[in-house]
LUMROSE-442683 format. One record per atom (N, C-alpha, C): atom name; x, y, z; residue number from 1; residue in one letter. Coordinates in nm, 4 decimals. Example, Ala and Ser with C-alpha at 12.3 -4.5 7.8 and 13.67 -1.06 7.14 Angstrom:
! LUMROSE-442683
[N,[1.3190,-0.5690,0.7800],1,A]
[CA,[1.2300,-0.4500,0.7800],1,A]
[C,[1.3200,-0.3300,0.7800],1,A]
[N,[1.2850,-0.2250,0.7080],2,S]
[CA,[1.3670,-0.1060,0.7140],2,S]
[C,[1.2900,0.0030,0.7870],2,S]
//
This chain:
! LUMROSE-442683
[N,[-7.6580,-0.7517,1.6873],1,M]
[CA,[-7.5268,-0.6906,1.6866],1,M]
[C,[-7.5267,-0.5637,1.6009],1,M]
[N,[-7.5956,-0.5714,1.4858],2,I]
[CA,[-7.6012,-0.4549,1.3976],2,I]
[C,[-7.6772,-0.3421,1.4654],2,I]
[N,[-7.7844,-0.3751,1.5362],3,R]
[CA,[-7.8622,-0.2744,1.6078],3,R]
[C,[-7.7751,-0.2032,1.7111],3,R]
[N,[-7.6919,-0.2770,1.7807],4,F]
[CA,[-7.6019,-0.2172,1.8797],4,F]
[C,[-7.5019,-0.1239,1.8124],4,F]
[N,[-7.4463,-0.1647,1.7005],5,L]
[CA,[-7.3497,-0.0803,1.6297],5,L]
[C,[-7.4151,0.0481,1.5789],5,L]
[N,[-7.5385,0.0391,1.5297],6,V]
[CA,[-7.6097,0.1585,1.4845],6,V]
[C,[-7.6346,0.2514,1.6033],6,V]
[N,[-7.6779,0.1954,1.7149],7,F]
[CA,[-7.7003,0.2749,1.8353],7,F]
[C,[-7.5704,0.3419,1.8797],7,F]
[N,[-7.4608,0.2694,1.8800],8,L]
[CA,[-7.3315,0.3232,1.9205],8,L]
[C,[-7.2884,0.4357,1.8266],8,L]
[N,[-7.3099,0.4178,1.6973],9,L]
[CA,[-7.2757,0.5204,1.5995],9,L]
[C,[-7.3598,0.6466,1.6221],9,L]
[N,[-7.4889,0.6314,1.6453],10,L]
[CA,[-7.5754,0.7467,1.6707],10,L]
[C,[-7.5370,0.8179,1.8010],10,L]
[N,[-7.5070,0.7428,1.9042],11,A]
[CA,[-7.4673,0.8031,2.0307],11,A]
[C,[-7.3371,0.8803,2.0146],11,A]
[N,[-7.2435,0.8242,1.9415],12,G]
[CA,[-7.1172,0.8935,1.9152],12,G]
[C,[-7.1379,1.0208,1.8343],12,G]
[N,[-7.2254,1.0145,1.7323],13,A]
[CA,[-7.2533,1.1321,1.6500],13,A]
[C,[-7.3193,1.2420,1.7331],13,A]
[N,[-7.4139,1.2054,1.8197],14,L]
[CA,[-7.4787,1.3049,1.9052],14,L]
[C,[-7.3798,1.3662,2.0041],14,L]
[N,[-7.2927,1.2863,2.0596],15,A]
[CA,[-7.1919,1.3384,2.1526],15,A]
[C,[-7.0961,1.4333,2.0802],15,A]
[N,[-7.0548,1.3962,1.9596],16,Y]
[CA,[-6.9651,1.4818,1.8820],16,Y]
[C,[-7.0332,1.6148,1.8497],16,Y]
[N,[-7.1564,1.6084,1.8018],17,C]
[CA,[-7.2288,1.7314,1.7675],17,C]
[C,[-7.2554,1.8160,1.8915],17,C]
[N,[-7.2906,1.7535,2.0017],18,G]
[CA,[-7.3173,1.8268,2.1248],18,G]
[C,[-7.1948,1.8977,2.1785],18,G]
[N,[-7.0766,1.8467,2.1463],19,A]
[CA,[-6.9537,1.9062,2.1963],19,A]
[C,[-6.8907,2.0050,2.0984],19,A]
[N,[-6.9267,2.0007,1.9712],20,T]
[CA,[-6.8568,2.0836,1.8736],20,T]
[C,[-6.9435,2.1842,1.7997],20,T]
[N,[-7.0708,2.1572,1.7789],21,V]
[CA,[-7.1564,2.2462,1.7004],21,V]
[C,[-7.2063,2.3598,1.7894],21,V]
[N,[-7.1816,2.4825,1.7459],22,K]
[CA,[-7.2235,2.5996,1.8231],22,K]
[C,[-7.3727,2.6252,1.8044],22,K]
[N,[-7.4396,2.6514,1.9146],23,L]
[CA,[-7.5806,2.6917,1.9141],23,L]
[C,[-7.5850,2.8303,1.9759],23,L]
[N,[-7.5570,2.9310,1.8965],24,G]
[CA,[-7.5423,3.0655,1.9499],24,G]
[C,[-7.3998,3.0829,1.9984],24,G]
[N,[-7.3848,3.1245,2.1241],25,K]
[CA,[-7.2509,3.1459,2.1803],25,K]
[C,[-7.1854,3.0175,2.2288],25,K]
[N,[-7.2643,2.9160,2.2568],26,R]
[CA,[-7.2113,2.7942,2.3192],26,R]
[C,[-7.2551,2.6708,2.2424],26,R]
[N,[-7.1890,2.5598,2.2743],27,T]
[CA,[-7.2331,2.4303,2.2236],27,T]
[C,[-7.3475,2.3816,2.3123],27,T]
[N,[-7.4102,2.2715,2.2745],28,F]
[CA,[-7.5179,2.2148,2.3552],28,F]
[C,[-7.4692,2.1852,2.4968],28,F]
[N,[-7.3524,2.1202,2.5066],29,F]
[CA,[-7.2989,2.0885,2.6389],29,F]
[C,[-7.2598,2.2149,2.7152],29,F]
[N,[-7.2175,2.3196,2.6436],30,G]
[CA,[-7.1881,2.4478,2.7074],30,G]
[C,[-7.3124,2.5099,2.7676],30,G]
[N,[-7.4257,2.4991,2.6962],31,H]
[CA,[-7.5525,2.5495,2.7495],31,H]
[C,[-7.5937,2.4719,2.8739],31,H]
[N,[-7.5791,2.3405,2.8693],32,I]
[CA,[-7.6130,2.2571,2.9861],32,I]
[C,[-7.5269,2.2966,3.1054],32,I]
[N,[-7.3982,2.3175,3.0820],33,Q]
[CA,[-7.3078,2.3565,3.1902],33,Q]
[C,[-7.3464,2.4935,3.2459],33,Q]
[N,[-7.3806,2.5883,3.1589],34,A]
[CA,[-7.4202,2.7213,3.2041],34,A]
[C,[-7.5479,2.7149,3.2877],34,A]
[N,[-7.6423,2.6334,3.2449],35,I]
[CA,[-7.7659,2.6174,3.3221],35,I]
[C,[-7.7360,2.5538,3.4569],35,I]
[N,[-7.6494,2.4521,3.4585],36,W]
[CA,[-7.6166,2.3797,3.5811],36,W]
[C,[-7.5519,2.4699,3.6853],36,W]
[N,[-7.4847,2.5764,3.6405],37,E]
[CA,[-7.4137,2.6644,3.7330],37,E]
[C,[-7.4971,2.7838,3.7791],37,E]
[N,[-7.6239,2.7942,3.7381],38,T]
[CA,[-7.7070,2.9072,3.7803],38,T]
[C,[-7.7435,2.8959,3.9281],38,T]
[N,[-7.7792,3.0106,3.9849],39,E]
[CA,[-7.8153,3.0142,4.1271],39,E]
[C,[-7.9391,2.9300,4.1561],39,E]
[N,[-8.0353,2.9294,4.0636],40,Q]
[CA,[-8.1580,2.8540,4.0842],40,Q]
[C,[-8.1304,2.7039,4.0923],40,Q]
[N,[-8.0441,2.6543,4.0052],41,V]
[CA,[-8.0130,2.5113,4.0059],41,V]
[C,[-7.9320,2.4760,4.1304],41,V]
[N,[-7.8412,2.5645,4.1707],42,Q]
[CA,[-7.7648,2.5385,4.2930],42,Q]
[C,[-7.8578,2.5308,4.4131],42,Q]
[N,[-7.9586,2.6185,4.4166],43,D]
[CA,[-8.0576,2.6155,4.5243],43,D]
[C,[-8.1382,2.4859,4.5202],43,D]
[N,[-8.1752,2.4443,4.3994],44,L]
[CA,[-8.2489,2.3192,4.3829],44,L]
[C,[-8.1651,2.2001,4.4310],44,L]
[N,[-8.0379,2.1964,4.3912],45,K]
[CA,[-7.9505,2.0858,4.4338],45,K]
[C,[-7.9369,2.0819,4.5856],45,K]
[N,[-7.9234,2.2001,4.6482],46,Q]
[CA,[-7.9109,2.2052,4.7942],46,Q]
[C,[-8.0393,2.1572,4.8614],46,Q]
[N,[-8.1539,2.1956,4.8066],47,G]
[CA,[-8.2819,2.1520,4.8627],47,G]
[C,[-8.3004,2.0019,4.8522],47,G]
[N,[-8.2635,1.9465,4.7389],48,V]
[CA,[-8.2741,1.8009,4.7219],48,V]
[C,[-8.1796,1.7303,4.8172],48,V]
[N,[-8.0586,1.7834,4.8311],49,Q]
[CA,[-7.9630,1.7212,4.9224],49,Q]
[C,[-8.0137,1.7270,5.0666],49,Q]
[N,[-8.0741,1.8385,5.1054],50,D]
[CA,[-8.1265,1.8512,5.2423],50,D]
[C,[-8.2425,1.7560,5.2685],50,D]
[N,[-8.3301,1.7390,5.1689],51,K]
[CA,[-8.4481,1.6546,5.1877],51,K]
[C,[-8.4193,1.5070,5.1634],51,K]
[N,[-8.3457,1.4766,5.0586],52,A]
[CA,[-8.3246,1.3365,5.0223],52,A]
[C,[-8.1978,1.2784,5.0838],52,A]
[N,[-8.1087,1.3627,5.1313],53,G]
[CA,[-7.9828,1.3143,5.1885],53,G]
[C,[-8.0018,1.2164,5.3029],53,G]
[N,[-8.0836,1.2504,5.4036],54,P]
[CA,[-8.1039,1.1562,5.5141],54,P]
[C,[-8.1656,1.0235,5.4682],54,P]
[N,[-8.2598,1.0291,5.3752],55,A]
[CA,[-8.3215,0.9059,5.3253],55,A]
[C,[-8.2198,0.8218,5.2497],55,A]
[N,[-8.1343,0.8850,5.1721],56,A]
[CA,[-8.0315,0.8116,5.0973],56,A]
[C,[-7.9315,0.7473,5.1928],56,A]
[N,[-7.8923,0.8204,5.2966],57,R]
[CA,[-7.7991,0.7623,5.3946],57,R]
[C,[-7.8632,0.6449,5.4686],57,R]
[N,[-7.9920,0.6584,5.5024],58,E]
[CA,[-8.0628,0.5498,5.5707],58,E]
[C,[-8.0705,0.4263,5.4816],58,E]
[N,[-8.1020,0.4472,5.3547],59,L]
[CA,[-8.1075,0.3359,5.2600],59,L]
[C,[-7.9705,0.2706,5.2450],59,L]
[N,[-7.8665,0.3511,5.2372],60,K]
[CA,[-7.7308,0.2974,5.2256],60,K]
[C,[-7.6958,0.2133,5.3483],60,K]
[N,[-7.7339,0.2616,5.4675],61,N]
[CA,[-7.7068,0.1859,5.5899],61,N]
[C,[-7.7843,0.0546,5.5929],61,N]
[N,[-7.9104,0.0567,5.5458],62,K]
[CA,[-7.9890,-0.0669,5.5433],62,K]
[C,[-7.9291,-0.1684,5.4470],62,K]
[N,[-7.8869,-0.1221,5.3306],63,V]
[CA,[-7.8243,-0.2126,5.2339],63,V]
[C,[-7.6962,-0.2690,5.2921],63,V]
[N,[-7.6189,-0.1849,5.3592],64,H]
[CA,[-7.4953,-0.2327,5.4212],64,H]
[C,[-7.5257,-0.3365,5.5293],64,H]
[N,[-7.6287,-0.3108,5.6103],65,D]
[CA,[-7.6654,-0.4066,5.7149],65,D]
[C,[-7.7108,-0.5399,5.6559],65,D]
[N,[-7.7844,-0.5346,5.5444],66,L]
[CA,[-7.8320,-0.6578,5.4819],66,L]
[C,[-7.7186,-0.7379,5.4199],66,L]
[N,[-7.6183,-0.6702,5.3692],67,T]
[CA,[-7.5089,-0.7413,5.3023],67,T]
[C,[-7.3924,-0.7699,5.3951],67,T]
[N,[-7.3895,-0.7107,5.5135],68,A]
[CA,[-7.2773,-0.7302,5.6052],68,A]
[C,[-7.2796,-0.8675,5.6705],68,A]
[N,[-7.3954,-0.9291,5.6846],69,D]
[CA,[-7.4061,-1.0579,5.7519],69,D]
[C,[-7.3999,-1.1744,5.6545],69,D]
[N,[-7.3135,-1.1651,5.5559],70,D]
[CA,[-7.2982,-1.2739,5.4599],70,D]
[C,[-7.2454,-1.3975,5.5308],70,D]
[N,[-7.2855,-1.5169,5.4871],71,P]
[CA,[-7.2341,-1.6387,5.5465],71,P]
[C,[-7.0833,-1.6497,5.5260],71,P]
[N,[-7.0219,-1.7350,5.6072],72,A]
[CA,[-6.8774,-1.7551,5.5975],72,A]
[C,[-6.8413,-1.8066,5.4587],72,A]
[N,[-6.7256,-1.7651,5.4068],73,P]
[CA,[-6.6841,-1.8122,5.2741],73,P]
[C,[-6.6622,-1.9628,5.2723],73,P]
[N,[-6.6699,-2.0203,5.1540],74,A]
[CA,[-6.6511,-2.1649,5.1381],74,A]
[C,[-6.5130,-2.2052,5.1876],74,A]
[N,[-6.5063,-2.3216,5.2482],75,G]
[CA,[-6.3788,-2.3717,5.2981],75,G]
[C,[-6.3470,-2.3243,5.4384],75,G]
[N,[-6.4437,-2.2670,5.5077],76,S]
[CA,[-6.4170,-2.2175,5.6426],76,S]
[C,[-6.4645,-2.3141,5.7493],76,S]
[N,[-6.4634,-2.4421,5.7166],77,G]
[CA,[-6.4972,-2.5402,5.8167],77,G]
[C,[-6.6256,-2.6144,5.7887],77,G]
[N,[-6.7131,-2.5614,5.7068],78,S]
[CA,[-6.8360,-2.6338,5.6773],78,S]
[C,[-6.8089,-2.7330,5.5663],78,S]
[N,[-6.8677,-2.8522,5.5805],79,S]
[CA,[-6.8439,-2.9538,5.4787],79,S]
[C,[-6.9402,-2.9348,5.3634],79,S]
[N,[-6.8944,-2.9643,5.2437],80,A]
[CA,[-6.9764,-2.9448,5.1250],80,A]
[C,[-7.0905,-3.0455,5.1199],80,A]
[N,[-7.0771,-3.1606,5.1839],81,G]
[CA,[-7.1796,-3.2630,5.1793],81,G]
[C,[-7.2742,-3.2585,5.2963],81,G]
[N,[-7.2886,-3.1456,5.3636],82,S]
[CA,[-7.3722,-3.1390,5.4823],82,S]
[C,[-7.5203,-3.1288,5.4507],82,S]
[N,[-7.5561,-3.1111,5.3239],83,G]
[CA,[-7.6958,-3.1057,5.2857],83,G]
[C,[-7.7509,-2.9647,5.2830],83,G]
[N,[-7.6769,-2.8662,5.3278],84,S]
[CA,[-7.7268,-2.7280,5.3219],84,S]
[C,[-7.6907,-2.6673,5.1875],84,S]
[N,[-7.7822,-2.5871,5.1374],85,A]
[CA,[-7.7591,-2.5253,5.0078],85,A]
[C,[-7.6652,-2.4059,5.0240],85,A]
[N,[-7.5763,-2.3894,4.9295],86,A]
[CA,[-7.4846,-2.2771,4.9304],86,A]
[C,[-7.5593,-2.1522,4.8834],86,A]
[N,[-7.5325,-2.0369,4.9438],87,P]
[CA,[-7.6009,-1.9158,4.8992],87,P]
[C,[-7.5534,-1.8761,4.7587],87,P]
[N,[-7.6459,-1.8198,4.6840],88,A]
[CA,[-7.6117,-1.7744,4.5474],88,A]
[C,[-7.5317,-1.6461,4.5568],88,A]
[N,[-7.4304,-1.6346,4.4746],89,T]
[CA,[-7.3508,-1.5137,4.4701],89,T]
[C,[-7.3702,-1.4472,4.3361],89,T]
[N,[-7.3830,-1.3164,4.3346],90,P]
[CA,[-7.4041,-1.2454,4.2076],90,P]
[C,[-7.2816,-1.2433,4.1208],90,P]
//
């Protein structure tokens, strides 16, 4: 528990410093935002979207297909004592 509190305190301190301490003209987060808005990064994002977009959509469709055929919910006519194991739910 103490380790978690120390981690939380450090994360909060880094977030505060990143948002308030000036590093030249901008804060750390200001520099990240400026870099993110450059033409080179926009080109990179578009290239990744063009190449990885179809694969991501295909993966999303496969996951949807795998989870769409879930068994009927409990109480839909199957008896609990039928000897079949109930599927595990997350």
